[in-house]
C-alpha positions as CSV (number, residue, x, y, z in Angstrom):
1,M,0.0,0.0,0.0
2,E,3.0,2.3,-0.6
3,D,1.0,4.6,-2.9
4,T,-1.5,5.3,-0.1
5,L,0.9,6.7,2.4
6,P,0.2,10.3,3.4
7,H,2.2,13.1,1.9
8,V,3.1,14.3,5.4
9,M,5.7,11.5,5.6
10,S,7.6,12.7,2.5
11,Q,7.7,16.4,3.2
12,T,11.1,17.8,4.1
13,V,10.3,21.5,4.8
14,A,7.4,22.1,7.1
15,P,5.1,25.0,6.2
16,S,4.8,27.8,8.8
17,L,2.3,27.4,11.6
18,F,0.4,30.4,10.2
19,T,0.1,28.8,6.8
20,L,-1.2,25.6,8.4
21,L,-3.7,27.4,10.6
22,R,-5.0,29.4,7.7
23,E,-5.5,26.1,5.7
24,D,-7.1,24.4,8.7
25,V,-9.6,27.2,9.2
26,E,-10.4,27.5,5.5
27,C,-11.0,23.7,5.2
28,V,-13.8,24.0,7.9
29,F,-15.8,26.1,5.4
30,H,-15.6,23.3,2.8
31,R,-16.7,20.6,5.2
32,D,-19.0,22.2,7.8
33,P,-22.1,23.9,6.6
34,A,-22.7,25.3,10.1
35,A,-19.5,27.4,9.9
36,R,-20.5,31.1,9.6
37,S,-17.2,33.1,9.8
38,R,-13.5,32.7,10.2
39,F,-13.7,34.5,13.6
40,E,-16.3,32.0,14.8
41,V,-14.2,29.0,13.7
42,L,-11.1,30.4,15.4
43,T,-12.8,31.2,18.6
44,T,-15.4,28.4,19.1
45,Y,-14.2,25.2,17.3
46,P,-12.4,22.9,19.8
47,G,-11.1,20.8,17.0
48,V,-9.3,23.8,15.5
49,H,-7.9,24.7,18.9
50,A,-6.7,21.2,19.5
51,L,-5.0,21.1,16.1
52,L,-3.3,24.4,16.6
53,L,-1.9,23.4,20.0
54,H,-0.9,20.0,18.5
55,R,1.0,21.7,15.7
56,I,3.0,23.7,18.4
57,A,3.5,20.6,20.5
58,H,4.6,18.5,17.6
59,R,7.3,21.1,16.6
60,L,8.5,21.0,20.2
61,W,8.5,17.2,20.1
62,V,10.5,17.1,16.9
63,F,13.1,19.6,18.3
64,G,13.6,17.2,21.3
65,L,11.7,19.3,23.8
66,R,9.6,16.3,24.7
67,Y,8.4,17.3,28.2
68,L,7.3,20.8,27.1
69,A,5.5,19.2,24.1
70,R,3.7,16.9,26.5
71,V,2.7,19.8,28.7
72,V,1.2,21.7,25.7
73,S,-0.6,18.5,24.7
74,F,-1.9,18.1,28.2
75,V,-3.3,21.7,28.3
76,A,-4.9,21.1,24.9
77,R,-6.7,18.0,26.2
78,L,-7.9,19.9,29.3
79,V,-9.3,22.8,27.2
80,T,-10.6,20.9,24.1
81,N,-11.3,17.3,25.3
82,V,-9.2,16.1,22.3
83,D,-6.1,14.0,23.1
84,I,-3.5,14.2,20.4
85,H,0.0,12.8,21.3
86,P,2.7,15.4,20.2
87,G,4.5,12.6,18.3
88,A,1.6,12.1,15.9
89,N,2.2,13.3,12.3
90,I,-0.8,15.2,10.9
91,G,-1.0,16.5,7.4
92,R,-2.6,19.6,6.0
93,R,-6.2,20.8,6.1
94,F,-7.1,18.4,8.9
95,F,-10.6,18.8,10.5
96,I,-11.9,17.4,13.7
97,D,-15.6,18.0,13.6
98,H,-17.1,18.5,17.1
99,G,-13.9,17.3,18.7
100,A,-15.1,15.7,21.9
101,C,-13.3,12.5,22.9
102,V,-11.0,12.2,19.9
103,V,-7.8,10.3,20.7
104,I,-4.8,10.2,18.3
105,G,-1.9,8.0,19.4
106,E,1.9,8.8,19.2
107,T,2.8,6.9,16.1
108,S,-0.3,7.8,14.1
109,E,0.3,9.3,10.7
110,I,-2.5,11.3,9.0
111,G,-2.5,12.5,5.4
112,D,-3.9,15.7,3.9
113,D,-7.6,16.6,3.8
114,V,-8.6,14.1,6.5
115,T,-11.8,14.6,8.6
116,L,-12.5,12.9,11.9
117,Y,-15.8,13.2,13.8
118,H,-16.3,13.1,17.5
119,G,-15.4,10.0,19.5
120,V,-12.8,8.7,17.0
121,T,-9.8,6.8,18.3
122,L,-6.6,6.1,16.4
123,G,-5.2,3.7,18.9
124,G,-2.5,1.1,19.5
125,T,-2.9,-2.6,20.2
126,T,0.5,-3.3,21.7
127,W,2.7,-2.1,24.5
128,N,5.8,-2.6,22.3
129,K,7.8,0.4,21.1
130,G,7.8,1.3,17.5
131,K,4.9,1.8,15.0
132,R,1.7,0.8,16.8
133,H,-0.9,3.3,15.6
134,P,-2.7,3.7,12.3
135,T,-1.7,5.5,9.1
136,L,-4.5,7.3,7.3
137,G,-4.1,8.3,3.6
138,D,-5.2,11.5,2.1
139,G,-8.9,12.4,2.0
140,V,-10.0,9.8,4.6
141,V,-13.2,10.5,6.5
142,V,-13.8,8.6,9.8
143,G,-17.3,8.6,11.2
144,A,-18.3,9.4,14.8
145,G,-17.2,6.8,17.4
146,A,-15.1,4.7,15.0
147,K,-12.0,3.0,16.4
148,I,-9.0,2.5,14.1
149,L,-6.6,0.2,16.0
150,G,-3.1,-1.0,15.4
151,A,-0.3,-0.3,12.9
152,I,-2.6,-0.6,10.0
153,T,-3.0,1.6,6.8
154,L,-6.2,3.1,5.5
155,G,-5.6,4.1,1.8
156,N,-6.5,7.4,0.2
157,H,-10.2,8.4,0.2
158,V,-11.4,5.6,2.5
159,R,-14.7,6.3,4.3
160,V,-15.2,4.7,7.7
161,G,-18.7,4.5,9.0
162,A,-19.8,5.6,12.5
163,N,-19.0,3.2,15.3
164,S,-16.9,0.9,13.1
165,V,-13.9,-1.0,14.5
166,V,-11.1,-1.3,12.0
167,V,-8.2,-3.6,12.7
168,S,-6.8,-4.4,9.3
169,D,-5.5,-2.5,6.2
170,V,-8.1,-1.0,3.9
171,P,-7.3,-0.3,0.3
172,A,-7.8,3.1,-1.3
173,A,-11.3,4.4,-2.1
174,R,-13.2,1.9,0.0
175,I,-16.3,2.5,2.2
176,I,-16.4,0.4,5.4
């Protein structure tokens, strides 16, 4: 499934936080008909807040400031009820709709233009070190309450139904 891996893994120069934030806010308007203004999205969407704080925490993580990254991640979870490990790699234009109770594990890799709804878990199935969380390709949509577990890959443009439990690879452009 090499062709389904997210672009985020091959990027060498990270875009600025401002560029990412602008794209993340803009993508809300394409995916959420309830969004009324950019100001509203910036001030009232916990998924956007969680993502912004994750992007800061991830940069700290990559620079080796692991404790500080974990503190930022902890504060984000307290404020937003979204738990994203600072080690997770998240692509561009990522949208967490409603946000509540989303969990994204340390070795998760998420491509561009991905949407997660509330209650989604990208979790591990082992206590071993190394890759233990899912990889989501570009354009994946994961319905409310779904659990994607283990070091598996969901190809580009996969759609996961609400409350599904996925424990094996899914080829590109499938609906499960």
